[in-house]
C-alpha positions as CSV (number, residue, x, y, z in Angstrom):
1,M,6.5,38.8,5.7
2,R,6.9,42.0,3.6
3,E,3.5,43.6,3.2
4,E,3.8,43.9,-0.6
5,T,4.2,40.0,-1.1
6,F,1.6,38.9,1.4
7,P,-0.6,36.8,1.1
8,G,1.3,35.4,-1.9
9,D,4.1,34.3,0.4
10,I,1.8,31.6,1.9
11,A,2.0,29.6,-1.3
12,Q,5.9,29.7,-1.0
13,Y,5.7,28.5,2.6
14,F,3.4,25.6,1.7
15,S,5.7,24.6,-1.3
16,V,8.8,24.7,1.0
17,I,7.0,22.5,3.7
18,H,5.8,20.1,1.1
19,R,9.2,19.7,-0.6
20,A,10.9,19.2,2.7
21,F,8.3,16.6,3.7
22,L,8.9,14.7,0.3
23,K,12.7,14.8,0.8
24,D,12.7,13.8,4.4
25,T,10.2,10.9,4.1
26,K,11.4,9.5,0.8
27,G,13.8,7.1,2.5
28,E,11.3,5.8,5.0
29,Y,8.6,5.2,2.4
30,A,11.4,3.4,0.3
31,K,11.5,0.6,3.0
32,Y,8.1,-0.4,1.8
33,D,8.9,0.0,-1.9
34,L,6.8,3.2,-1.8
35,N,7.4,7.0,-2.4
36,P,5.4,9.8,-0.8
37,T,3.2,10.1,-3.9
38,N,2.1,6.6,-4.1
39,A,1.7,6.7,-0.2
40,Y,-0.7,9.6,-0.7
41,I,-2.7,7.5,-3.2
42,L,-2.9,4.5,-0.9
43,L,-4.1,6.7,1.9
44,Y,-6.8,8.3,-0.2
45,L,-8.0,5.0,-1.3
46,F,-8.0,3.6,2.2
47,F,-10.2,6.5,3.5
48,N,-12.4,7.1,0.4
49,K,-12.7,3.5,-1.0
50,N,-12.9,3.0,-4.7
51,S,-11.8,5.7,-7.1
52,S,-11.2,6.4,-10.7
53,Q,-7.7,7.6,-12.0
54,S,-9.4,10.9,-12.9
55,E,-10.7,11.3,-9.4
56,L,-7.3,10.6,-7.9
57,A,-5.7,13.1,-10.1
58,Q,-8.2,15.7,-9.2
59,K,-8.4,15.2,-5.5
60,L,-4.7,14.7,-4.9
61,V,-3.8,17.5,-7.5
62,I,-1.4,15.1,-9.3
63,N,-1.3,15.0,-13.2
64,K,-2.9,12.0,-14.9
65,G,0.4,10.8,-16.3
66,Q,1.9,10.6,-12.9
67,I,-1.2,8.9,-11.5
68,T,-0.9,6.2,-14.3
69,R,2.8,5.6,-13.4
70,E,2.1,5.5,-9.6
71,T,-0.9,3.2,-10.0
72,T,1.1,0.9,-12.3
73,K,3.9,0.7,-9.6
74,L,1.2,0.1,-6.8
75,L,-0.4,-2.7,-9.0
76,S,3.0,-4.4,-9.4
77,L,3.3,-4.5,-5.6
78,N,-0.2,-5.8,-5.3
79,F,-1.2,-2.9,-3.1
80,I,-4.2,-1.9,-5.3
81,S,-6.6,-3.5,-7.8
82,K,-7.7,-2.1,-11.0
83,E,-10.9,-3.0,-12.8
84,I,-13.0,-1.7,-15.7
85,S,-16.0,0.2,-14.4
86,S,-19.3,-1.5,-14.9
87,K,-20.9,2.0,-15.4
88,N,-18.4,3.4,-17.8
89,R,-16.2,1.0,-19.8
90,T,-13.6,3.7,-20.4
91,T,-13.0,4.3,-16.7
92,N,-10.8,2.1,-14.3
93,V,-12.0,1.7,-10.7
94,I,-9.0,1.5,-8.4
95,A,-9.3,0.0,-4.9
96,I,-6.8,-0.6,-2.1
97,S,-6.0,-4.4,-1.7
98,S,-5.5,-6.3,1.5
99,D,-1.7,-6.0,0.9
100,G,-2.2,-2.3,0.5
101,K,-4.2,-2.1,3.8
102,K,-1.2,-3.8,5.5
103,V,1.1,-0.8,4.9
104,I,-1.4,1.9,5.9
105,K,-0.4,2.1,9.5
106,K,3.3,2.5,8.5
107,I,2.4,5.3,6.1
108,I,0.4,7.1,8.7
109,D,3.2,6.5,11.2
110,I,5.8,8.0,8.8
111,R,3.7,11.0,8.0
112,N,2.7,11.7,11.7
113,Q,6.2,11.3,13.0
114,W,7.5,13.9,10.5
115,W,4.9,16.4,11.5
116,E,5.2,15.8,15.2
117,E,8.9,16.4,15.0
118,K,8.5,19.6,12.9
119,L,5.7,21.0,15.1
120,K,7.7,20.3,18.2
121,L,10.9,21.9,16.8
122,S,8.9,24.9,15.6
123,G,6.7,25.3,18.6
124,V,3.7,25.5,16.5
125,K,0.5,24.4,18.2
126,T,-2.2,22.7,16.2
127,N,-5.2,24.2,17.8
128,S,-8.6,23.7,16.3
129,E,-8.7,27.2,14.7
130,F,-5.4,26.4,12.9
131,L,-6.6,23.1,11.7
132,D,-10.0,24.4,10.8
133,S,-8.5,27.2,8.7
134,L,-6.3,24.7,6.8
135,K,-9.3,22.4,6.2
136,K,-11.4,25.4,4.9
137,L,-8.8,26.3,2.5
138,E,-8.4,22.7,1.2
139,S,-12.3,22.3,0.8
140,I,-12.5,25.4,-1.5
141,L,-9.6,24.1,-3.6
142,N,-11.0,20.5,-4.1
């Protein structure tokens, strides 16, 4: 890294890694009629239970229009359910369905396999300090 562009280069590194992940895993997710974005949504719903579309957009840093398109696709696959909130009639509550839960292991496997291959190839060790640093950064951004 050149001194005059650090720490700004970190954003570029994350962006390159993220785009490579999307490109490399797209075909694997497609086998389940998914894409990386709606796989993220299913994972979030699996680990965090019910959510509104606004919360999904905020937590996953995806614009609301794309959340609408992705949830419409997931509804058509019967991977999620969507109901009007009893607390706020203008809010939809989204939950993962039993069919959606059936693909979670595959989603996790696809994601983990990609990371295991890249970490092994690069020689990067995921020690607790490394992971703790990434988690801390993520926590202040969300």
